[in-house]
ZATORTI-363525 format. One record per atom (N, C-alpha, C): x, y, z negated; residue in one letter. Coordinates in pm, whole numbers, padded with zeros to 5 digits. Example, Ala and Ser with C-alpha at 12.3 -4.5 7.8 and 13.67 -1.06 7.14 Angstrom:
01319 -00569 -00780 A
01230 -00450 -00780 A
01320 -00330 -00780 A
01285 -00225 -00708 S
01367 -00106 -00714 S
01290 00003 -00787 S
This chain:
-00811 -02688 02207 M
-00753 -02704 02302 M
-00657 -02567 02324 M
-00531 -02622 02341 E
-00409 -02545 02332 E
-00384 -02439 02462 E
-00381 -02318 02488 K
-00401 -02248 02586 K
-00262 -02293 02699 K
-00255 -02331 02830 S
-00164 -02372 02922 S
-00064 -02227 02927 S
00055 -02245 02895 L
00185 -02129 02939 L
00144 -02078 03079 L
00119 -01913 03076 Y
00134 -01866 03205 Y
00262 -01799 03208 Y
00305 -01780 03326 Y
00469 -01737 03368 Y
00455 -01582 03341 Y
00393 -01528 03334 S
00387 -01366 03263 S
00415 -01332 03170 S
00290 -01418 03073 D
00325 -01450 02929 D
00430 -01488 02896 D
00523 -01597 02919 Y
00646 -01663 02890 Y
00734 -01557 02884 Y
00747 -01448 03026 L
00838 -01374 03063 L
00832 -01235 02967 L
00689 -01246 02904 H
00662 -01124 02829 H
00679 -00937 02975 H
00619 -01038 03054 L
00602 -00920 03172 L
00540 -00780 03146 L
00464 -00790 03102 D
00343 -00720 03023 D
00472 -00573 02978 D
00535 -00626 02877 K
00622 -00568 02775 K
00776 -00484 02901 K
00787 -00581 03002 I
00909 -00561 03051 I
00874 -00417 03147 I
00765 -00464 03240 L
00688 -00390 03336 L
00663 -00278 03326 L
00598 -00261 03184 D
00597 -00117 03102 D
00663 -00047 03014 D
00824 -00094 03037 S
00912 -00053 02962 S
00976 00073 03051 S
00922 00149 03177 Q
00992 00252 03223 Q
00924 00371 03213 Q
00956 00448 03146 H
00871 00591 03151 H
00972 00735 03128 H
00986 00771 03285 P
01068 00855 03352 P
01015 00976 03256 P
01118 01096 03233 K
01074 01199 03134 K
01054 01261 03247 K
01099 01271 03362 S
01041 01364 03491 S
00908 01316 03493 S
00860 01218 03453 F
00697 01191 03551 F
00603 01237 03367 F
00627 01311 03310 E
00530 01375 03205 E
00524 01469 03228 E
00339 01528 03185 P
00281 01677 03187 P
00379 01745 03199 P
00398 01844 03349 G
00469 01949 03318 G
00583 01965 03400 G
00633 01858 03391 Q
00777 01824 03506 Q
00782 01791 03645 Q
00878 01835 03715 P
00878 01793 03860 P
00912 01658 03835 P
00836 01601 03917 R
00850 01437 03969 R
01030 01410 04000 R
01098 01344 03955 A
01222 01310 04023 A
01204 01160 04051 A
01159 01168 04163 H
01144 01002 04199 H
01262 00907 04172 H
01393 00960 04222 D
01512 00813 04199 D
01538 00842 03954 D
01488 00879 03920 E
01491 00858 03810 E
01426 00688 03739 E
01323 00681 03818 M
01275 00516 03799 M
01352 00437 03842 M
01448 00481 03959 L
01550 00364 04009 L
01681 00362 03861 L
01670 00445 03822 F
01825 00475 03720 F
01803 00397 03611 F
01669 00428 03557 I
01603 00388 03426 I
01652 00201 03472 I
01568 00177 03573 M
01538 00018 03577 M
01674 -00026 03637 M
01735 -00011 03693 I
01939 -00013 03717 I
02018 -00028 03549 I
02003 00101 03497 H
01984 00018 03329 H
01981 -00032 03258 H
01822 -00056 03262 Q
01768 -00168 03176 Q
01830 -00327 03215 Q
01819 -00333 03352 A
01871 -00427 03425 A
02033 -00427 03342 A
02110 -00412 03334 F
02241 -00381 03280 F
02241 -00391 03150 F
02164 -00360 03069 E
02157 -00390 02933 E
02072 -00520 02884 E
01990 -00620 02982 I
01960 -00725 02988 I
02070 -00822 03029 I
02147 -00789 03142 W
02264 -00887 03147 W
02373 -00864 03016 W
02379 -00748 02985 F
02500 -00757 02854 F
02452 -00826 02726 F
02300 -00850 02749 K
02205 -00941 02613 K
02320 -01079 02642 K
02303 -01129 02773 Q
02323 -01249 02835 Q
02470 -01256 02812 Q
02560 -01164 02827 I
02736 -01179 02836 I
02775 -01184 02688 I
02663 -01124 02604 L
02757 -01171 02440 L
02675 -01259 02414 L
02520 -01331 02467 F
02498 -01419 02416 F
02589 -01593 02453 F
02657 -01580 02625 E
02760 -01661 02622 E
02909 -01659 02539 E
02953 -01502 02482 L
03033 -01440 02452 L
03024 -01542 02285 L
02894 -01545 02214 D
02875 -01543 02115 D
02902 -01753 02125 D
02867 -01773 02181 Y
02914 -01941 02266 Y
03037 -01993 02186 Y
03153 -01905 02284 I
03248 -01918 02301 I
03372 -01907 02182 I
03321 -01794 02133 L
03398 -01751 01960 L
03388 -01837 01891 L
03210 -01924 01855 S
03207 -02023 01802 S
03280 -02136 01824 S
03324 -02169 01944 V
03418 -02274 01984 V
03521 -02248 01919 V
03595 -02100 01957 F
03754 -02140 01903 F
03762 -02092 01790 F
03634 -02068 01721 R
03679 -01985 01532 R
03701 -02170 01508 R
03677 -02260 01545 K
03691 -02383 01467 K
03789 -02443 01466 K
03831 -02475 01334 E
04005 -02510 01314 E
04092 -02585 01364 E
03983 -02714 01450 K
04029 -02805 01544 K
03956 -02775 01656 K
04060 -02795 01717 I
03971 -02774 01854 I
03995 -02949 01946 I
03879 -03027 01992 N
03973 -03119 02067 N
03972 -03066 02231 N
04085 -03039 02291 D
04061 -02992 02422 D
03972 -03079 02509 D
03994 -03223 02502 N
03883 -03323 02602 N
03748 -03322 02547 N
03696 -03182 02473 S
03561 -03229 02438 S
03463 -03178 02509 S
03343 -03192 02499 E
03233 -03130 02594 E
03266 -02996 02551 E
03266 -02951 02441 D
03303 -02777 02396 D
03363 -02686 02474 D
03452 -02787 02554 M
03583 -02729 02628 M
03542 -02687 02765 M
03433 -02804 02789 N
03419 -02760 02915 N
03281 -02704 02900 N
03201 -02643 02807 L
03094 -02573 02811 L
03157 -02421 02815 L
03321 -02401 02729 V
03337 -02262 02705 V
03415 -02245 02852 V
03458 -02378 02919 L
03453 -02290 03090 L
03313 -02249 03153 L
03222 -02285 03142 H
03135 -02328 03237 H
03058 -02194 03182 H
03085 -02138 03086 R
03023 -01984 03012 R
03085 -01905 03059 R
03239 -01901 03038 L
03324 -01782 03105 L
03281 -01740 03256 L
03304 -01888 03313 R
03224 -01905 03456 R
03105 -01776 03507 R
03023 -01805 03418 R
02856 -01722 03371 R
02919 -01596 03339 R
02986 -01580 03235 V
03023 -01440 03259 V
03095 -01363 03360 V
03179 -01426 03410 Q
03235 -01361 03572 Q
03142 -01371 03670 Q
03054 -01448 03675 K
02925 -01409 03847 K
02844 -01294 03769 K
02817 -01288 03640 I
02725 -01141 03564 I
02791 -01062 03620 I
02938 -01038 03596 M
02992 -00949 03571 M
03012 -00893 03746 M
03039 -00998 03831 E
03010 -00968 03956 E
02872 -00917 03996 E
02803 -00987 04015 L
02682 -00882 04011 L
02633 -00734 03973 L
02698 -00716 03840 L
02687 -00596 03767 L
02773 -00474 03887 L
02880 -00545 03913 N
02925 -00435 04002 N
02872 -00433 04156 N
02783 -00526 04216 Q
02725 -00541 04317 Q
02595 -00458 04298 Q
02531 -00450 04167 Q
02443 -00360 04136 Q
02485 -00205 04135 Q
02578 -00172 04114 V
02591 -00018 04135 V
02610 00027 04260 V
02586 -00089 04358 T
02589 -00056 04517 T
02419 00039 04513 T
02326 -00016 04434 V
02207 00034 04450 V
02193 00150 04401 V
02231 00160 04289 L
02272 00302 04192 L
02326 00407 04317 L
02427 00365 04421 D
02528 00475 04484 D
02379 00490 04562 D
02254 00439 04579 T
02183 00513 04700 T
02126 00656 04639 T
02170 00691 04532 M
02097 00764 04458 M
02214 00898 04473 M
02197 01011 04514 T
02266 01114 04544 T
02306 01153 04413 T
02414 01254 04406 P
02455 01310 04297 P
02305 01434 04284 P
02282 01464 04380 L
02180 01585 04370 L
02023 01517 04305 L
02019 01366 04366 D
01880 01327 04295 D
01918 01304 04180 D
02001 01278 04122 F
02039 01275 04002 F
02069 01366 03909 F
02063 01443 03989 L
02054 01619 03909 L
01949 01676 03899 L
01836 01634 03920 E
01679 01673 03935 E
01648 01586 03791 E
01676 01514 03726 F
01642 01470 03553 F
01751 01456 03488 F
01874 01520 03528 R
01994 01504 03439 R
01963 01561 03301 R
01918 01678 03308 N
01893 01761 03168 N
01807 01705 03155 N
01714 01605 03155 L
01620 01591 03063 L
01623 01524 02978 L
01752 01397 03000 L
01784 01273 02967 L
01887 01363 02827 L
01902 01471 02858 T
02005 01507 02696 T
01962 01531 02577 T
02077 01480 02479 P
02238 01415 02486 P
02238 01315 02506 P
02109 01234 02567 A
02179 01043 02589 A
02300 01023 02716 A
02366 00981 02650 S
02500 00932 02731 S
02491 00799 02745 S
02553 00761 02889 G
02622 00629 02884 G
02733 00586 02760 G
02769 00677 02702 F
02848 00640 02632 F
02792 00579 02506 F
02693 00598 02492 Q
02597 00525 02413 Q
02540 00408 02440 Q
02639 00310 02535 R
02600 00192 02542 R
02636 00059 02437 R
02560 00063 02349 V
02645 -00061 02232 V
02664 -00149 02262 V
02593 -00208 02422 Q
02622 -00352 02374 Q
02781 -00337 02478 Q
02765 -00282 02566 F
02924 -00225 02639 F
02997 -00255 02557 F
03009 -00180 02475 K
03130 -00119 02333 K
03108 -00299 02270 K
03030 -00356 02234 L
02992 -00484 02206 L
03057 -00584 02284 L
03052 -00574 02361 I
03155 -00626 02490 I
03261 -00667 02465 I
03306 -00517 02498 E
03450 -00449 02502 E
03522 -00507 02381 E
03479 -00512 02228 A
03524 -00500 02101 A
03545 -00702 02115 A
03416 -00726 02141 T
03403 -00876 02151 T
03537 -00953 02218 T
03596 -00898 02351 M
03686 -00994 02432 M
03766 -00912 02415 M
03833 -00800 02244 G
03953 -00794 02248 G
04004 -00654 02265 G
03937 -00602 02362 L
03967 -00444 02438 L
04027 -00380 02322 L
04149 -00334 02331 E
04220 -00237 02239 E
04169 -00082 02206 E
04145 -00042 02134 M
04090 00105 02097 M
04188 00216 02218 M
04278 00172 02223 Q
04331 00310 02266 Q
04349 00264 02430 Q
04311 00174 02450 K
04315 00166 02613 K
04155 00137 02662 K
04041 00212 02571 R
03962 00228 02616 R
03942 00312 02672 R
03842 00354 02738 H
03821 00412 02864 H
03751 00625 02729 H
03868 00685 02735 Q
03789 00824 02662 Q
03738 00763 02510 Q
03923 00733 02499 S
03905 00633 02337 S
03856 00753 02221 S
03913 00885 02258 D
03876 00971 02140 D
03764 00976 02106 D
03672 00974 02253 Y
03523 01007 02270 Y
03470 00931 02207 Y
03522 00776 02224 Y
03434 00682 02170 Y
03360 00644 02050 Y
03395 00713 01916 K
03315 00681 01811 K
03240 00845 01761 K
03196 00935 01846 R
03148 00992 01789 R
03026 00918 01717 R
02985 00995 01636 A
02859 00996 01542 A
02802 01099 01610 A
02808 01220 01638 N
02738 01344 01619 N
02632 01349 01754 N
02563 01435 01784 Q
02473 01439 01898 Q
02506 01406 02014 Q
02487 01314 02088 G
02529 01287 02198 G
02642 01121 02169 G
02648 01071 02044 G
02710 00983 02030 G
02594 00886 01974 G
02696 00799 01886 F
02642 00708 01824 F
02533 00694 01733 F
02401 00656 01702 N
02343 00715 01579 N
02442 00566 01497 N
02432 00560 01332 E
02482 00523 01228 E
02463 00346 01231 E
02346 00315 01267 T
02337 00153 01271 T
02428 00129 01397 T
02424 00181 01509 D
02480 00132 01636 D
02678 00151 01619 D
02669 00197 01546 L
02795 00279 01540 L
02883 00151 01408 L
02790 00114 01288 N
02843 00048 01224 N
02825 -00099 01273 N
02765 -00130 01351 Q
02765 -00289 01415 Q
02897 -00282 01523 Q
02895 -00168 01585 I
03033 -00165 01649 I
03167 -00214 01582 I
03133 -00152 01436 N
03294 -00130 01324 N
03281 -00283 01322 N
03164 -00328 01230 T
03149 -00488 01200 T
03260 -00601 01344 T
03150 -00564 01457 V
03239 -00645 01542 V
03347 -00632 01563 V
03453 -00519 01596 E
03587 -00486 01575 E
03666 -00551 01473 E
03615 -00552 01377 K
03709 -00645 01237 K
03695 -00762 01267 K
03616 -00857 01333 K
03646 -00973 01368 K
03717 -01032 01475 K
03820 -01120 01422 E
03919 -01193 01548 E
03802 -01192 01690 E
03872 -01124 01812 S
03868 -01136 01963 S
03899 -01244 02012 S
03783 -01245 02095 L
03812 -01377 02204 L
03953 -01425 02216 L
04029 -01288 02277 I
04159 -01282 02311 I
04240 -01329 02226 I
04210 -01295 02091 K
04317 -01306 01948 K
04302 -01471 01920 K
04149 -01509 01951 L
04133 -01658 01898 L
04157 -01733 02020 L
04216 -01703 02137 I
04236 -01764 02232 I
04375 -01803 02230 I
04447 -01699 02170 N
04581 -01717 02132 N
04613 -01760 02029 N
04513 -01774 01908 N
04564 -01892 01829 N
04548 -02012 01866 N
04471 -02035 01968 W
04459 -02146 01986 W
04519 -02219 02063 W
04658 -02140 02136 L
04714 -02157 02205 L
04856 -02181 02111 L
04909 -02097 02044 E
04950 -02103 01993 E
04953 -02230 01873 E
04871 -02293 01883 R
04828 -02443 01775 R
04890 -02534 01877 R
04890 -02513 02014 M
04893 -02619 02098 M
05054 -02707 02092 M
05072 -02849 02120 P
05211 -02905 02106 P
05298 -02831 02228 P
05443 -02824 02229 F
05519 -02812 02334 F
05601 -02912 02365 F
05636 -02935 02430 F
05727 -03126 02435 F
05848 -03028 02487 F
05990 -03064 02431 E
06097 -03056 02484 E
06130 -03108 02662 E
């Protein structure tokens, strides 16, 4: 008889809930209480980024088609999934308010333990930027963006970002679609 599916097994909660390992909780370090919050908020961001990329992947697949039926279910799903991405972005903005409960001094209690790690190494965020079509010169600190030295991206992540940047972005594909639409005199 097959074992019935159990909630925590389906969600792999054992892995998720055991994936917070604050550096300040290691032996010999003074515990920084807010490091747990910092990790969890950033992990939640990364999970939502994964969902955004999943939704964008579907949207790109529709706009990459040579012909798009504007009355098809595809376009309804594109709109639905774009709205979902928008809602996720709104949620991420609200999530920052929880991070704001940590003071700068709270952050400094453990920041040095994270060096050289940096939020600039957020691969999925960079993939979202590239997928949507944000031009390199319009990115925050674009000169700092493609660093591969200490504190920058590792080679695998940099290659992944470069690959996505070489593909047609969402904004380019939408513009291509709009250019194919007939205009009436």
